[in-house]
C-alpha positions as CSV (number, residue, x, y, z in Angstrom):
1,M,98.9,76.2,88.1
2,D,96.3,74.7,90.9
3,K,92.4,76.4,90.1
4,P,91.9,78.9,93.0
5,V,89.6,77.8,95.7
6,S,86.1,79.3,95.5
7,E,82.5,78.1,97.7
8,P,80.4,76.5,95.5
9,G,78.4,78.7,92.9
10,R,81.2,81.3,93.4
11,R,83.3,82.3,91.1
12,P,87.2,81.3,92.1
13,R,89.2,84.1,93.7
14,F,92.6,85.5,92.7
15,Q,95.4,83.2,93.7
16,L,99.2,84.3,93.1
17,D,101.3,81.4,91.2
18,P,103.5,79.9,94.0
19,R,106.3,80.4,91.8
20,L,106.0,83.8,91.1
21,E,105.6,84.2,94.9
22,G,108.9,82.4,96.0
23,E,110.8,84.6,94.1
24,S,109.5,88.2,94.7
25,L,108.4,90.5,97.2
26,L,104.9,92.5,96.7
27,V,105.2,95.8,97.1
28,A,102.3,97.6,96.2
29,N,98.5,96.4,95.3
30,L,97.6,99.1,92.6
31,G,93.8,99.1,91.2
32,L,94.4,95.5,89.0
33,C,97.7,94.2,90.1
34,Q,99.8,93.1,92.4
35,L,103.2,95.0,91.7
36,R,106.0,92.7,92.7
37,L,109.6,92.8,93.1
38,R,111.7,90.2,91.4
39,D,114.4,89.2,94.0
40,D,117.0,89.6,91.4
41,S,120.3,91.5,91.8
42,R,121.1,90.8,88.4
43,W,118.5,93.7,87.3
44,P,116.0,96.3,88.9
45,W,112.6,93.9,87.6
46,L,109.5,94.8,88.4
47,I,106.1,92.2,87.8
48,L,102.6,93.0,87.6
49,V,99.9,90.1,88.4
50,P,96.5,91.2,87.4
51,Q,94.4,90.4,90.5
52,R,91.9,88.0,88.3
53,P,90.8,84.3,88.6
54,E,92.5,82.1,86.1
55,I,93.9,84.8,83.6
56,E,96.7,83.8,81.2
57,E,97.0,85.9,78.3
58,P,96.4,89.8,78.0
59,H,92.9,88.9,75.6
60,D,91.3,87.3,78.8
61,L,91.3,90.0,80.6
62,T,87.4,92.4,80.3
63,P,88.2,95.3,78.0
64,L,88.3,97.2,80.9
65,D,90.9,95.3,83.1
66,Q,93.2,95.1,79.6
67,A,93.0,99.2,79.8
68,M,94.0,99.1,83.8
69,L,96.8,96.5,82.6
70,S,98.2,99.0,80.2
71,F,98.0,102.0,82.0
72,E,99.6,100.2,85.2
73,T,102.2,98.9,82.7
74,N,103.2,102.5,81.8
75,L,102.9,103.7,85.1
76,V,105.2,101.1,86.7
77,S,107.6,101.4,83.6
78,K,108.2,105.1,84.0
79,A,108.6,105.4,88.1
80,L,111.6,102.3,87.3
81,K,113.2,104.2,84.4
82,D,113.1,107.4,86.5
83,L,113.8,105.9,89.6
84,T,117.1,103.8,88.4
85,G,117.5,106.2,85.2
86,C,118.3,103.2,82.4
87,T,119.3,102.6,79.3
88,K,116.1,100.9,78.5
89,I,113.2,99.2,80.2
90,N,112.4,95.9,78.5
91,V,107.9,94.4,78.8
92,A,107.0,91.6,78.5
93,A,104.6,88.8,79.2
94,I,105.7,85.3,78.5
95,G,104.0,83.1,80.1
96,N,105.5,80.5,79.2
97,I,106.7,78.3,82.4
98,V,104.5,80.5,84.8
99,R,101.0,80.5,82.9
100,Q,99.5,82.8,85.3
101,L,99.6,86.7,83.6
102,H,101.9,88.3,84.5
103,V,104.1,91.1,83.3
104,H,107.9,92.0,83.9
105,V,109.0,95.3,83.7
106,I,113.2,95.7,83.8
107,A,115.2,98.3,84.1
108,R,118.5,97.3,81.6
109,N,121.5,99.2,80.9
110,E,124.4,99.0,78.3
111,G,127.0,96.5,80.1
112,D,124.5,94.5,83.1
113,A,124.4,90.8,83.2
114,N,123.7,89.5,79.3
115,W,123.1,93.1,77.6
116,P,122.2,93.2,75.0
117,G,120.6,89.9,75.5
118,P,117.6,88.8,77.0
119,V,117.5,88.0,80.9
120,W,115.5,85.0,80.3
121,G,117.2,82.0,81.2
122,Y,120.6,84.0,81.8
123,G,122.8,82.4,84.7
124,E,121.1,82.0,88.0
125,R,118.9,84.1,90.4
126,L,121.4,86.4,92.5
127,P,119.2,87.3,95.3
128,Y,119.1,90.6,97.1
129,H,120.1,91.4,100.8
130,K,116.9,91.3,102.6
131,D,117.6,94.9,103.4
132,V,118.7,95.7,100.1
133,L,115.3,94.0,98.5
134,A,112.7,95.7,101.1
135,D,114.9,99.1,100.5
136,L,114.4,99.1,97.2
137,A,110.6,98.2,97.1
138,N,110.1,100.8,99.4
139,Q,111.6,103.5,97.1
140,I,109.5,101.6,94.2
141,R,106.4,102.2,96.0
142,D,107.5,106.1,96.8
143,A,108.2,106.3,93.0
144,I,104.9,105.3,91.5
């Protein structure tokens, strides 16, 4: 990831990793995080990205930001479960490919693609139809 651009003598600015931006849609800006909807129709899949520059691990956040990340993760997880009626919510922050700290919140159901295995590395991403993606983003926004 390129370093965020900043003015001399100032702290770097938050900049979203291009891979996250290219495969997801902004749903909302929460207190700490951008809430994004991953454009993969196989699973309802949200991504929380703390809007802090140069953060790769949860422990890199301030204690207050750590608490906010936990709060926002739980808020989004409950909203996604209520909205989808899914069997299970999977939450993970792996970051082996995209180093910028981001938290995946994924609705899983028995019988979905690769159940009960992980979603990572399974098959090819199946983008939503543009209208369906926008409608789901609106439903998520309303749910939170």
